[in-house]
Every structure is written in C-alpha cells, then in structure tokens.
LUMLOMI-747445 format. One record per residue: residue number from 1; residue in three letters; x, y, z of N, C-alpha, C in turn. Coordinates in Angstrom, 3 decimals. Last residue first. Layout:
BEGIN
<rec NUM; "ALA"; <X; Y; Z>; <X; Y; Z>; <X; Y; Z>>
...
//
This chain:
BEGIN
<rec 67; "UNK"; <218.739; 46.534; 3.544>; <217.447; 46.398; 2.869>; <216.980; 47.712; 2.315>>
<rec 66; "UNK"; <221.010; 46.580; 5.141>; <221.163; 46.401; 3.709>; <219.885; 46.218; 2.948>>
<rec 65; "UNK"; <220.684; 47.246; 7.731>; <220.788; 45.813; 7.447>; <220.909; 45.532; 5.948>>
<rec 64; "UNK"; <220.365; 49.936; 7.563>; <221.555; 49.452; 8.274>; <221.786; 47.969; 8.006>>
<rec 63; "UNK"; <217.897; 50.020; 6.329>; <219.064; 50.484; 5.581>; <220.358; 49.985; 6.236>>
<rec 62; "UNK"; <216.301; 49.087; 8.444>; <216.385; 48.339; 7.197>; <217.586; 48.720; 6.377>>
<rec 61; "UNK"; <216.652; 51.161; 10.254>; <217.075; 49.831; 10.626>; <217.231; 48.960; 9.372>>
<rec 60; "UNK"; <215.434; 53.237; 8.874>; <216.859; 53.318; 9.160>; <217.420; 51.949; 9.532>>
<rec 59; "UNK"; <212.779; 52.314; 8.882>; <213.489; 52.489; 7.614>; <214.999; 52.551; 7.816>>
<rec 58; "UNK"; <212.239; 52.309; 11.664>; <212.098; 51.094; 10.867>; <212.908; 51.197; 9.569>>
<rec 57; "UNK"; <212.600; 55.038; 12.292>; <213.417; 54.005; 12.931>; <213.414; 52.716; 12.111>>
<rec 56; "UNK"; <210.564; 56.100; 10.662>; <211.953; 56.525; 10.479>; <212.906; 55.496; 11.093>>
<rec 55; "UNK"; <208.322; 54.963; 11.826>; <208.683; 54.626; 10.453>; <210.143; 54.963; 10.190>>
<rec 54; "UNK"; <208.367; 56.316; 14.232>; <208.603; 54.871; 14.230>; <208.945; 54.374; 12.829>>
<rec 53; "UNK"; <207.744; 58.864; 13.311>; <209.027; 58.641; 14.001>; <209.374; 57.158; 14.019>>
<rec 52; "UNK"; <205.176; 58.386; 12.339>; <206.231; 58.733; 11.386>; <207.614; 58.573; 12.022>>
<rec 51; "UNK"; <203.811; 57.835; 14.756>; <203.851; 56.841; 13.681>; <205.011; 57.128; 12.734>>
<rec 50; "UNK"; <204.211; 60.313; 16.073>; <204.716; 59.063; 16.657>; <204.837; 57.972; 15.589>>
<rec 49; "UNK"; <202.832; 62.049; 14.384>; <204.276; 62.221; 14.596>; <204.892; 60.950; 15.159>>
<rec 48; "UNK"; <200.225; 61.061; 14.697>; <200.885; 61.039; 13.394>; <202.395; 61.155; 13.536>>
<rec 47; "UNK"; <199.724; 61.681; 17.361>; <199.753; 60.286; 16.931>; <200.507; 60.163; 15.608>>
<rec 46; "UNK"; <199.804; 64.531; 17.175>; <200.692; 63.806; 18.089>; <200.839; 62.340; 17.665>>
<rec 45; "UNK"; <197.778; 65.224; 15.291>; <199.186; 65.504; 15.024>; <200.135; 64.674; 15.892>>
<rec 44; "UNK"; <195.128; 62.766; 14.785>; <195.735; 63.993; 15.288>; <197.237; 64.041; 15.082>>
<rec 43; "UNK"; <193.727; 60.682; 13.635>; <194.128; 60.562; 15.044>; <194.794; 61.797; 15.631>>
<rec 42; "UNK"; <192.971; 61.311; 10.980>; <192.143; 60.421; 11.796>; <192.452; 60.501; 13.287>>
<rec 41; "UNK"; <194.905; 63.098; 9.967>; <193.477; 63.393; 9.834>; <192.625; 62.577; 10.797>>
<rec 40; "UNK"; <197.292; 61.750; 10.620>; <197.047; 63.100; 11.133>; <195.555; 63.422; 11.098>>
<rec 39; "UNK"; <197.028; 59.372; 9.200>; <197.127; 59.331; 10.658>; <196.848; 60.698; 11.274>>
<rec 38; "UNK"; <196.870; 60.346; 6.545>; <195.796; 59.532; 7.120>; <195.838; 59.533; 8.640>>
<rec 37; "UNK"; <199.321; 61.724; 6.234>; <198.049; 62.436; 6.095>; <196.911; 61.660; 6.755>>
<rec 36; "UNK"; <201.164; 59.585; 6.630>; <201.190; 60.780; 7.480>; <199.855; 61.523; 7.423>>
<rec 35; "UNK"; <200.415; 57.879; 4.550>; <200.315; 57.422; 5.941>; <200.273; 58.621; 6.872>>
<rec 34; "UNK"; <201.048; 59.528; 2.364>; <199.664; 59.067; 2.573>; <199.447; 58.603; 4.011>>
<rec 33; "UNK"; <203.790; 59.836; 2.674>; <202.918; 61.015; 2.725>; <201.475; 60.625; 2.975>>
<rec 32; "UNK"; <204.624; 57.166; 2.335>; <204.838; 57.844; 3.621>; <203.960; 59.083; 3.750>>
<rec 31; "UNK"; <203.900; 56.762; -0.356>; <203.306; 55.933; 0.709>; <203.432; 56.648; 2.050>>
<rec 30; "UNK"; <205.563; 58.641; -1.614>; <204.109; 58.774; -1.707>; <203.421; 57.982; -0.598>>
<rec 29; "UNK"; <208.128; 57.642; -1.052>; <207.724; 58.964; -0.550>; <206.208; 59.149; -0.570>>
<rec 28; "UNK"; <208.033; 55.092; -2.415>; <208.250; 55.207; -0.971>; <207.741; 56.542; -0.423>>
<rec 27; "UNK"; <205.512; 54.544; -4.881>; <206.813; 55.075; -4.505>; <206.853; 55.299; -2.988>>
<rec 26; "UNK"; <203.786; 51.516; -5.568>; <203.774; 52.905; -5.089>; <205.189; 53.310; -4.682>>
<rec 25; "UNK"; <203.791; 48.823; -6.350>; <204.399; 49.819; -7.210>; <204.332; 51.260; -6.749>>
<rec 24; "UNK"; <203.019; 46.855; -4.674>; <202.087; 47.187; -5.749>; <202.567; 48.362; -6.595>>
<rec 23; "UNK"; <205.054; 46.902; -2.822>; <204.931; 45.730; -3.692>; <204.013; 45.994; -4.877>>
<rec 22; "UNK"; <204.384; 49.274; -1.499>; <205.608; 49.214; -2.303>; <205.552; 48.043; -3.277>>
<rec 21; "UNK"; <202.069; 48.395; -0.182>; <201.981; 49.473; -1.166>; <203.212; 49.486; -2.071>>
<rec 20; "UNK"; <203.177; 46.509; 1.567>; <202.218; 46.094; 0.538>; <202.106; 47.141; -0.564>>
<rec 19; "UNK"; <204.744; 48.175; 3.209>; <205.375; 47.126; 2.405>; <204.459; 46.644; 1.290>>
<rec 18; "UNK"; <202.681; 49.815; 4.342>; <203.815; 50.387; 3.614>; <204.436; 49.346; 2.678>>
<rec 17; "UNK"; <201.104; 47.902; 5.683>; <200.522; 48.748; 4.632>; <201.625; 49.300; 3.735>>
<rec 16; "UNK"; <203.004; 47.022; 7.515>; <202.446; 46.079; 6.549>; <201.818; 46.847; 5.383>>
<rec 15; "UNK"; <203.323; 49.396; 8.908>; <204.477; 48.834; 8.198>; <203.990; 47.821; 7.163>>
<rec 14; "UNK"; <200.888; 49.804; 10.135>; <201.284; 50.723; 9.068>; <202.474; 50.188; 8.275>>
<rec 13; "UNK"; <198.555; 48.177; 11.402>; <199.923; 47.801; 11.055>; <200.363; 48.631; 9.850>>
<rec 12; "UNK"; <196.672; 49.859; 13.838>; <196.834; 49.532; 12.425>; <198.296; 49.225; 12.162>>
<rec 11; "UNK"; <195.892; 48.431; 16.900>; <196.712; 49.420; 16.202>; <196.856; 48.953; 14.762>>
<rec 10; "UNK"; <193.199; 48.157; 19.291>; <194.053; 47.644; 18.222>; <194.836; 48.800; 17.592>>
<rec 9; "UNK"; <191.169; 48.424; 21.121>; <192.545; 48.657; 21.552>; <193.544; 48.074; 20.550>>
<rec 8; "UNK"; <188.724; 48.418; 20.035>; <189.307; 47.104; 20.267>; <190.734; 47.207; 20.808>>
<rec 7; "UNK"; <188.207; 51.067; 19.612>; <187.358; 50.347; 20.563>; <187.941; 48.990; 20.925>>
<rec 6; "UNK"; <190.017; 51.711; 17.575>; <190.249; 52.228; 18.922>; <189.405; 51.509; 19.968>>
<rec 5; "UNK"; <188.842; 50.334; 15.330>; <190.180; 50.029; 15.821>; <190.365; 50.472; 17.264>>
<rec 4; "UNK"; <185.819; 48.890; 14.969>; <186.449; 50.178; 15.257>; <187.770; 49.894; 15.953>>
<rec 3; "UNK"; <183.903; 47.175; 12.674>; <185.047; 47.070; 13.575>; <185.663; 48.451; 13.746>>
<rec 2; "UNK"; <180.333; 46.943; 12.568>; <181.606; 47.434; 12.051>; <182.685; 47.347; 13.129>>
<rec 1; "UNK"; <177.837; 44.672; 11.868>; <178.623; 45.277; 12.927>; <179.956; 45.727; 12.324>>
//
C-alpha cells in the first residue's frame, strides 16, 4: 500500500527537507529552486507560490533571530 499525501490530508514538511539538505551540503539557492520546481510540478503554481512565500517568512524570521 502506498501513502498518498493528499489522501491523508498531510502536508510535506518542506522546512525539514530544506534544513536536512543544507546539513548534507546543498546550497541554499539550489534547495529552494528544487522545492519550487517540485511543488509547482506536483501541485501547481498557486501551491508552489504559497510554499515559497512561507519559506520567505521562515528565512526572514531566522535572519532576524541571527540564524
């Protein structure tokens, strides 16, 4: 049986993916481009924009806290 995110009303934790990718040495810009492409291809432009807007808030919050 395969797990389908939308069928379970689940949301992928893109921030966890982002942080894990950085830990493994991927560059910030590359990770964000991959997330944007993946979300756009799988869920459409509107969803992708929402994810990237939330990333922007998350990243700005981290910079404000010195991270």
